[in-house]
ZAROGU-837264 format. One line per 4 residues: number of its first residue (from 0); for each residue x, y, z of N, C-alpha, C. Coordinates in pm, whole numbers. Layout:
BEGIN
NUM> X/Y/Z/X/Y/Z/X/Y/Z  ...
***
This chain:
BEGIN
0> 4871/1107/-7321/4731/1100/-7279/4697/960/-7228  4752/857/-7293/4724/719/-7253/4776/694/-7111  4896/746/-7082/4951/728/-6948/4862/797/-6843  4809/915/-6878/4722/986/-6785/4594/905/-6758
4> 4536/850/-6863/4414/771/-6848/4440/647/-6762  4551/578/-6789/4583/459/-6711/4607/494/-6564  4671/608/-6541/4697/651/-6403/4566/680/-6331  4473/745/-6401/4342/775/-6341/4264/648/-6312
8> 4272/552/-6402/4200/425/-6382/4254/351/-6261  4387/351/-6246/4449/284/-6131/4407/351/-6001  4401/485/-6001/4358/557/-5881/4212/529/-5850  4130/504/-5953/3987/482/-5933/3955/348/-5868
12> 4045/251/-5881/4017/117/-5827/3997/119/-5676  4088/181/-5597/4060/188/-5451/3932/261/-5418  3896/361/-5499/3770/433/-5476/3651/340/-5490  3653/260/-5595/3544/165/-5617/3535/64/-5503
16> 3649/16/-5457/3649/-82/-5348/3591/-19/-5220  3634/104/-5191/3585/172/-5070/3435/197/-5080  3386/239/-5197/3243/264/-5215/3164/136/-5196  3212/27/-5253/3141/-100/-5241/3133/-147/-5096
20> 3241/-127/-5020/3242/-167/-4878/3141/-84/-4799  3143/47/-4822/3052/136/-4749/2907/102/-4779  2875/84/-4906/2737/54/-4945/2693/-81/-4888  2780/-179/-4896/2747/-312/-4846/2723/-309/-4695
24> 2802/-228/-4624/2787/-222/-4478/2665/-140/-4437  2643/-26/-4503/2534/62/-4462/2397/2/-4490  2384/-72/-4599/2251/-125/-4631/2208/-231/-4529  2303/-291/-4459/2268/-387/-4354/2204/-318/-4234
28> 2223/-185/-4226/2163/-110/-4116/2018/-72/-4144  1968/-100/-4264/1829/-70/-4294/1737/-151/-4204  1631/-88/-4152/1540/-163/-4063/1463/-269/-4139  1427/-376/-4068/1347/-481/-4129/1433/-593/-4186
32> 1365/-701/-4222/1430/-820/-4275/1370/-850/-4412  1451/-848/-4518/1396/-875/-4651/1337/-1014/-4664  1388/-1109/-4586/1336/-1245/-4593/1191/-1251/-4547  1156/-1173/-4445/1017/-1170/-4399/923/-1119/-4507
36> 971/-1025/-4586/889/-973/-4696/873/-1077/-4806  980/-1149/-4835/976/-1250/-4941/889/-1370/-4902  886/-1401/-4775/816/-1523/-4731/665/-1509/-4735  614/-1385/-4746/470/-1367/-4748/411/-1359/-4609
40> 279/-1375/-4600/208/-1357/-4474/226/-1476/-4379  236/-1597/-4433/244/-1715/-4346/379/-1723/-4275  485/-1694/-4346/620/-1691/-4289/655/-1823/-4220  650/-1926/-4296/688/-2059/-4247/836/-2059/-4211
44> 873/-2106/-4092/1015/-2107/-4053/1102/-2182/-4153  1051/-2290/-4211/1129/-2364/-4310/1157/-2278/-4433  1057/-2201/-4473/1076/-2112/-4588/1176/-2002/-4556  1167/-1948/-4434/1262/-1844/-4392/1405/-1897/-4394
48> 1424/-2018/-4342/1558/-2078/-4340/1608/-2101/-4483  1519/-2146/-4569/1556/-2173/-4709/1599/-2043/-4779  1524/-1936/-4758/1556/-1809/-4824/1688/-1752/-4772  1709/-1762/-4641/1835/-1710/-4587/1954/-1791/-4638
52> 1934/-1921/-4654/2041/-2005/-4707/2064/-1976/-4855  1956/-1955/-4928/1966/-1930/-5073/2042/-1801/-5102  2013/-1696/-5025/2076/-1568/-5050/2195/-1541/-4957  2246/-1646/-4890/2367/-1638/-4806/2354/-1534/-4695
56> 2234/-1513/-4645/2213/-1413/-4541/2254/-1463/-4403  2279/-1592/-4389/2326/-1646/-4262/2477/-1633/-4246  2547/-1607/-4355/2692/-1595/-4349/2733/-1463/-4286  2853/-1457/-4228/2903/-1329/-4176/2915/-1226/-4288
60> 2911/-1101/-4251/2916/-993/-4351/3041/-997/-4438  3160/-1020/-4382/3278/-1028/-4470/3267/-1140/-4574  3208/-1253/-4533/3191/-1364/-4628/3092/-1326/-4737  2984/-1259/-4697/2885/-1214/-4796/2948/-1114/-4893
64> 3030/-1024/-4840/3092/-923/-4925/3188/-986/-5025  3271/-1078/-4979/3367/-1144/-5069/3293/-1221/-5177  3186/-1290/-5140/3109/-1365/-5239/3047/-1271/-5342  2999/-1156/-5297/2939/-1060/-5390/3044/-1002/-5485
68> 3164/-971/-5432/3270/-916/-5516/3312/-1017/-5623  3319/-1144/-5586/3354/-1247/-5684/3250/-1252/-5796  3123/-1239/-5761/3019/-1237/-5864/3034/-1115/-5955  3061/-999/-5894/3073/-876/-5972/3189/-885/-6069
72> 3299/-947/-6027/3416/-961/-6113/3386/-1044/-6238  3287/-1129/-6230/3247/-1209/-6346/3132/-1145/-6424  3093/-1024/-6383/2983/-956/-6452/2846/-992/-6401  2839/-1065/-6291/2711/-1106/-6233/2683/-1022/-6110
76> 2579/-937/-6118/2542/-852/-6004/2435/-916/-5917  2407/-1042/-5939/2307/-1110/-5859/2167/-1094/-5915  2069/-1143/-5837/1929/-1135/-5878/1849/-1057/-5774  1744/-995/-5820/1657/-920/-5731/1591/-1015/-5631
80> 1588/-973/-5504/1523/-1055/-5402/1372/-1055/-5418  1318/-955/-5484/1173/-943/-5499/1122/-1016/-5623  1189/-997/-5736/1138/-1048/-5863/1220/-1163/-5920  1336/-1191/-5860/1426/-1296/-5908/1477/-1268/-6050
84> 1474/-1141/-6090/1526/-1099/-6220/1671/-1056/-6201  1762/-1091/-6292/1901/-1046/-6279/1912/-895/-6271  1999/-849/-6181/2015/-705/-6161/2067/-638/-6288  2155/-705/-6361/2206/-649/-6486/2093/-625/-6586
88> 1995/-713/-6586/1881/-695/-6676/1797/-574/-6635  1775/-557/-6505/1700/-442/-6457/1772/-311/-6490  1903/-311/-6470/1980/-190/-6500/1978/-161/-6650  1990/-265/-6730/1987/-246/-6875/1852/-192/-6922
92> 1746/-221/-6850/1614/-169/-6886/1594/-25/-6842  1643/10/-6723/1614/141/-6665/1718/247/-6697  1845/207/-6708/1951/306/-6726/1938/386/-6856  1905/325/-6970/1891/406/-7093/1785/514/-7082
96> 1681/490/-7004/1575/591/-6987/1631/714/-6917  1703/691/-6807/1761/803/-6733/1873/869/-6811  1949/792/-6887/2054/850/-6971/1995/946/-7075  1884/906/-7136/1819/995/-7233/1772/1123/-7166
100> 1708/1110/-7049/1661/1227/-6977/1777/1316/-6935  1883/1257/-6883/1999/1335/-6838/2067/1405/-6955  2079/1336/-7069/2144/1396/-7185/2064/1515/-7238  1931/1499/-7246/1848/1610/-7293/1854/1728/-7197
104> 1850/1699/-7066/1857/1807/-6968/1991/1879/-6975  2100/1804/-6992/2231/1866/-6997/2249/1950/-7122  2197/1903/-7236/2206/1981/-7359/2131/2113/-7344  2011/2108/-7289/1935/2232/-7267/2007/2326/-7172
108> 2065/2269/-7066/2137/2352/-6969/2259/2419/-7032  2332/2345/-7116/2449/2401/-7183/2410/2512/-7280  2303/2490/-7354/2258/2589/-7452/2212/2718/-7387  2164/2709/-7264/2115/2829/-7194/2220/2885/-7099
112> 2281/2799/-7018/2367/2846/-6910/2496/2910/-6956  2568/2847/-7050/2698/2900/-7091/2685/3031/-7168  2599/3041/-7272/2584/3172/-7339/2538/3283/-7246  2447/3250/-7154/2399/3352/-7060/2512/3396/-6966
116> 2594/3301/-6921/2707/3337/-6836/2809/3423/-6907  2836/3391/-7035/2929/3473/-7114/2874/3615/-7131  2746/3624/-7164/2684/3755/-7183/2685/3837/-7055  2659/3771/-6941/2660/3842/-6813/2799/3893/-6779
120> 2903/3817/-6814/3039/3860/-6785/3082/3974/-6877  3047/3965/-7004/3086/4069/-7099/3016/4201/-7068  2891/4194/-7026/2812/4313/-6996/2800/4334/-6845  2913/4323/-6777/2916/4337/-6632/2869/4476/-6590
124> 2786/4480/-6486/2738/4606/-6434/2620/4664/-6510  2573/4596/-6613/2461/4646/-6692/2335/4566/-6661  2227/4607/-6720/2098/4545/-6693/2098/4397/-6732  2173/4362/-6835/2180/4222/-6879/2235/4132/-6769
128> 2337/4177/-6700/2396/4096/-6593/2298/4080/-6477  2230/4188/-6440/2134/4178/-6330/2020/4084/-6365  1972/4092/-6489/1865/4002/-6531/1910/3857/-6529  2033/3830/-6574/2085/3694/-6574/2101/3641/-6432
132> 2146/3726/-6340/2161/3684/-6201/2026/3652/-6136  1926/3734/-6166/1793/3708/-6112/1738/3577/-6166  1756/3554/-6296/1708/3430/-6357/1780/3308/-6298  1912/3321/-6276/1988/3209/-6219/1945/3181/-6077
136> 1925/3286/-5997/1881/3266/-5859/1742/3201/-5855  1654/3240/-5946/1522/3180/-5953/1531/3033/-5991  1618/3002/-6087/1633/2863/-6129/1686/2773/-6020  1774/2825/-5935/1827/2745/-5825/1729/2734/-5709
140> 1633/2826/-5700/1541/2829/-5586/1413/2750/-5609  1369/2737/-5733/1242/2670/-5763/1259/2519/-5750  1179/2452/-5666/1188/2306/-5654/1147/2237/-5784  1215/2129/-5817/1187/2058/-5942/1046/2001/-5946
144> 1000/1943/-5832/869/1880/-5833/759/1984/-5852  776/2105/-5793/675/2210/-5809/671/2259/-5954  788/2281/-6012/794/2326/-6151/735/2221/-6244  761/2093/-6215/704/1987/-6297/553/1985/-6293
148> 496/2001/-6174/350/2002/-6161/290/2121/-6235  352/2238/-6223/302/2357/-6292/308/2339/-6444  417/2283/-6494/428/2260/-6639/323/2161/-6687  297/2059/-6609/193/1962/-6648/57/2031/-6657
152> 26/2114/-6558/-104/2181/-6557/-118/2279/-6674  -11/2353/-6703/-20/2456/-6806/3/2399/-6946  116/2332/-6966/155/2289/-7099/74/2169/-7147  48/2074/-7056/-20/1951/-7096/-172/1961/-7083
156> -220/2006/-6967/-364/2006/-6942/-434/2120/-7014  -381/2242/-7003/-448/2357/-7062/-414/2376/-7210  -285/2379/-7242/-244/2405/-7381/-238/2278/-7466  -218/2163/-7402/-211/2034/-7471/-103/2031/-7579
160> 13/2085/-7543/125/2085/-7636/210/1958/-7625  227/1908/-7501/315/1794/-7478/245/1692/-7390  285/1564/-7399/228/1462/-7310/259/1493/-7164  165/1459/-7077/181/1491/-6935/275/1395/-6864
164> 280/1271/-6905/362/1172/-6834/388/1054/-6925  460/956/-6869/489/834/-6944/623/839/-7014  652/731/-7083/779/721/-7156/760/637/-7281  819/682/-7390/819/611/-7516/963/597/-7562
168> 1004/476/-7595/1141/453/-7637/1168/518/-7773  1288/573/-7794/1321/631/-7925/1315/530/-8038  1338/404/-8007/1331/301/-8112/1188/278/-8160  1089/307/-8076/950/291/-8114/900/412/-8192
172> 918/531/-8136/875/655/-8201/968/766/-8153  1061/806/-8240/1166/899/-8198/1108/1033/-8155  1025/1093/-8237/973/1226/-8207/879/1225/-8089  798/1121/-8076/711/1111/-7959/795/1094/-7832
176> 906/1023/-7843/996/1008/-7728/1054/1143/-7687  1093/1224/-7786/1147/1357/-7756/1040/1443/-7690  918/1439/-7743/809/1518/-7686/778/1474/-7543  780/1344/-7518/749/1294/-7385/854/1334/-7282
180> 979/1338/-7325/1089/1367/-7231/1125/1515/-7225  1062/1598/-7308/1102/1738/-7315/1070/1813/-7186  949/1797/-7134/914/1867/-7010/999/1822/-6891  1018/1692/-6868/1109/1653/-6761/1251/1707/-6780
184> 1298/1710/-6904/1431/1764/-6929/1438/1912/-6898  1332/1986/-6930/1328/2129/-6897/1332/2149/-6746  1255/2066/-6674/1253/2077/-6528/1392/2053/-6469  1459/1949/-6515/1593/1918/-6463/1696/2023/-6506
188> 1681/2076/-6627/1782/2169/-6679/1773/2306/-6615  1663/2338/-6549/1647/2472/-6493/1756/2503/-6390  1771/2417/-6292/1874/2440/-6190/2014/2421/-6248  2030/2327/-6341/2161/2305/-6402/2206/2429/-6479
192> 2116/2487/-6557/2150/2607/-6633/2186/2722/-6540  2118/2730/-6426/2149/2837/-6330/2291/2821/-6274  2327/2699/-6235/2462/2675/-6185/2567/2703/-6293  2540/2657/-6415/2636/2679/-6523/2652/2828/-6553
196> 2541/2901/-6548/2548/3045/-6574/2637/3114/-6471  2617/3083/-6341/2694/3148/-6236/2843/3113/-6247  2874/2986/-6272/3014/2947/-6282/3079/3002/-6409  3004/3002/-6520/3059/3057/-6644/3088/3206/-6628
200> 2996/3278/-6568/3017/3421/-6545/3140/3445/-6458  3154/3369/-6349/3269/3387/-6261/3401/3356/-6333  3403/3245/-6408/3525/3207/-6480/3559/3307/-6589  3457/3355/-6660/3481/3452/-6767/3531/3585/-6711
204> 3478/3630/-6599/3526/3755/-6539/3673/3744/-6501  3712/3630/-6448/3852/3609/-6413/3940/3606/-6537  3891/3538/-6643/3969/3529/-6765/3979/3664/-6836  3870/3739/-6837/3872/3869/-6905/3964/3969/-6837
208> 3995/3947/-6711/4086/4036/-6640/4231/3992/-6644  4259/3884/-6716/4395/3831/-6722/4483/3914/-6817  4616/3898/-6801/4710/3977/-6882/4702/3941/-7030  4685/3813/-7063/4685/3774/-7204/4564/3832/-7278
212> 4454/3855/-7206/4337/3918/-7269/4366/4065/-7296  4428/4134/-7201/4464/4274/-7223/4563/4287/-7338  4655/4190/-7347/4752/4193/-7457/4681/4173/-7591  4585/4080/-7596/4511/4056/-7719/4434/4180/-7761
216> 4375/4247/-7666/4302/4370/-7699/4397/4479/-7747  4516/4488/-7685/4613/4589/-7727/4663/4564/-7869  4666/4438/-7911/4709/4404/-8046/4602/4430/-8151  4482/4467/-8106/4376/4497/-8200/4288/4379/-8235
220> 4295/4271/-8157/4207/4156/-8181/4062/4198/-8159  3973/4152/-8243/3832/4190/-8234/3773/4143/-8101  3678/4221/-8046/3617/4181/-7918/3558/4040/-7922  3501/4001/-8035/3442/3868/-8046/3547/3760/-8028
224> 3664/3776/-8095/3770/3676/-8083/3835/3679/-7945  3841/3796/-7883/3896/3805/-7748/3812/3722/-7652  3679/3732/-7665/3589/3662/-7574/3586/3513/-7603  3566/3476/-7730/3542/3336/-7765/3670/3254/-7780
228> 3775/3312/-7835/3896/3234/-7863/3999/3242/-7751  4003/3351/-7680/4105/3368/-7576/4048/3345/-7436  3947/3422/-7399/3895/3414/-7263/3816/3285/-7239  3725/3253/-7330/3639/3136/-7308/3718/3007/-7304
232> 3819/2994/-7386/3898/2870/-7391/3961/2840/-7255  4008/2943/-7188/4070/2922/-7057/3966/2917/-6946  3851/2978/-6967/3746/2975/-6865/3672/2842/-6863  3691/2759/-6964/3617/2634/-6972/3664/2528/-6872
236> 3782/2543/-6816/3836/2439/-6729/3745/2409/-6610  3709/2508/-6527/3618/2476/-6416/3479/2438/-6463  3437/2488/-6579/3304/2455/-6631/3298/2307/-6669  3405/2255/-6727/3411/2112/-6763/3395/2026/-6638
240> 3464/2064/-6531/3450/1989/-6406/3306/1991/-6357  3244/2108/-6360/3106/2119/-6313/3011/2037/-6399  3028/2041/-6530/2938/1968/-6620/2947/1817/-6596  3067/1765/-6583/3082/1622/-6563/3024/1578/-6429
244> 3043/1659/-6325/2986/1624/-6193/2835/1632/-6196  2780/1736/-6260/2635/1750/-6267/2571/1636/-6346  2637/1593/-6452/2582/1481/-6531/2584/1353/-6449  2690/1333/-6371/2693/1216/-6284/2583/1220/-6180
248> 2554/1339/-6126/2446/1351/-6028/2310/1325/-6091  2294/1360/-6218/2166/1338/-6285/2131/1190/-6292  2231/1105/-6304/2204/962/-6318/2136/905/-6194  2165/962/-6078/2106/911/-5955/2016/1012/-5886
252> 2013/1135/-5935/1940/1240/-5866/1813/1287/-5934  1765/1214/-6034/1643/1255/-6104/1520/1184/-6049  1526/1147/-5922/1420/1065/-5863/1287/1140/-5861  1286/1263/-5807/1161/1338/-5795/1100/1366/-5932
256> 1183/1406/-6027/1132/1436/-6161/1075/1311/-6226  1140/1198/-6210/1087/1074/-6267/956/1034/-6200  944/1062/-6072/819/1030/-6003/705/1119/-6051  732/1249/-6068/628/1343/-6109/577/1309/-6249
260> 667/1274/-6340/629/1249/-6478/612/1100/-6508  613/1016/-6406/592/871/-6420/687/813/-6524  815/838/-6505/918/786/-6596/984/667/-6531  982/551/-6595/1041/430/-6536/1193/427/-6552
264> 1262/515/-6481/1405/528/-6498/1486/473/-6383  1612/514/-6379/1708/465/-6281/1671/508/-6140  1623/632/-6126/1589/683/-5994/1477/604/-5928  1374/573/-6006/1262/495/-5952/1307/355/-5912
268> 1400/298/-5988/1454/166/-5954/1524/170/-5819  1600/276/-5793/1671/290/-5666/1573/302/-5550  1472/388/-5567/1375/411/-5460/1301/282/-5427  1253/212/-5529/1180/87/-5506/1268/-17/-5438
272> 1394/-23/-5478/1485/-121/-5418/1510/-92/-5271  1523/36/-5236/1546/72/-5096/1423/40/-5011  1305/75/-5060/1183/50/-4983/1155/-99/-4969  1191/-178/-5069/1168/-322/-5065/1284/-398/-5003
276> 1387/-324/-4961/1506/-386/-4901/1566/-491/-4996  1570/-454/-5122/1625/-543/-5225/1775/-518/-5233  1850/-589/-5150/1993/-562/-5135/2069/-574/-5267  2041/-676/-5343/2117/-700/-5467/2100/-583/-5564
280> 1978/-531/-5576/1953/-419/-5667/2022/-293/-5617  2014/-267/-5486/2080/-148/-5431/2230/-154/-5456  2290/-269/-5432/2434/-284/-5453/2471/-260/-5599  2395/-321/-5690/2425/-307/-5832/2407/-165/-5881
284> 2300/-99/-5837/2272/38/-5881/2379/135/-5830  2412/125/-5701/2512/216/-5645/2648/193/-5709  2680/69/-5739/2806/40/-5806/2809/104/-5945  2698/97/-6017/2691/160/-6149/2704/311/-6139
288> 2642/370/-6038/2653/515/-6019/2797/554/-5988  2863/476/-5904/3004/505/-5871/3092/496/-5995  3070/393/-6076/3145/379/-6201/3116/497/-6293  2989/542/-6295/2953/657/-6378/3025/784/-6336
292> 3034/809/-6205/3106/926/-6157/3254/919/-6193  3313/801/-6178/3455/786/-6212/3476/806/-6361  3384/754/-6443/3394/773/-6588/3382/921/-6625  3293/993/-6556/3277/1136/-6583/3404/1213/-6546
296> 3466/1177/-6434/3593/1242/-6396/3703/1213/-6497  3706/1090/-6547/3804/1054/-6649/3780/1133/-6777  3653/1148/-6814/3620/1229/-6932/3662/1374/-6913  3646/1425/-6791/3688/1563/-6763/3838/1579/-6782
300> 3917/1481/-6736/4061/1488/-6754/4099/1490/-6902  4030/1411/-6982/4058/1409/-7126/4021/1541/-7190  3906/1597/-7151/3863/1725/-7207/3957/1838/-7166  4017/1830/-7047/4116/1931/-7007/4228/1938/-7111
304> 4277/1822/-7151/4388/1817/-7246/4345/1869/-7382  4222/1837/-7422/4172/1884/-7552/4158/2035/-7552  4104/2091/-7444/4079/2235/-7437/4209/2313/-7416  4299/2261/-7333/4422/2332/-7300/4542/2251/-7349
308> 4597/2285/-7465/4711/2207/-7521/4834/2207/-7433  4847/2306/-7343/4967/2310/-7258/4977/2191/-7166  4860/2132/-7133/4861/2016/-7045/4920/1892/-7112  4921/1890/-7245/4978/1774/-7316/5128/1761/-7296
312> 5192/1872/-7266/5338/1871/-7251/5380/1882/-7106  5282/1883/-7013/5317/1896/-6872/5339/1761/-6811
***
């Protein structure tokens, strides 16, 4: 397993380098000049020259890129052009918020999507399967921002069960934090549960039709053990891949939900940085997202070995 992990890490290094080059080059194509925004309304030429010199914006792009990579190698992601706050500090403030939201959404999606997919596969051709398919199609079709607004109007305004917006850290008040993040997590988990249900159903149908399942049934194994111990164990492989990719997307894709519920998370940080042309923040955030995706893929490889012991000897 250690050799597999090391091999995956080595393969990930060129990916990180390529992502950093692409991000560094594409953000230069953004319209406008960040120095003009920083200089204020007067825009004194001396101030403009000073700012460009301070942030190395007069250097050629390859020189700027090499200087940035050297900083990153030392753990320094630079400072925000707008607030002069270190990017690592901004990420440390915003990332835990989005991680909490993503974790809650993924747990809800797993609790709903996988059991529903198993049930739909076991009861193929019956009313249960049709109901599950309709629910999954609805979950994939409903926009997150619309569902969020409806939940706020019904659950918060009319019923007053949960807070409408805002964020409370778990260290301050654990249960209030859970209540505050529950509605956003439900909104995000709706489409996730739908995708998990469809993939789980497809994988389970394939597994239930395999020879080893027919053999287990012929030996008199109980239907419960056939489904959970034999079919599900082998059907989990594509589901693990989907879960890790979806969790990686949540880290950077919860922008609309965070905006609707006024959550100061990672997505809002990305949007503000792009609109303000804050190059250092954009670079640091995208790099963290890329590392997150690579870490999720590495976790998927490890889970493959845990779920399927045959891979340990391959």
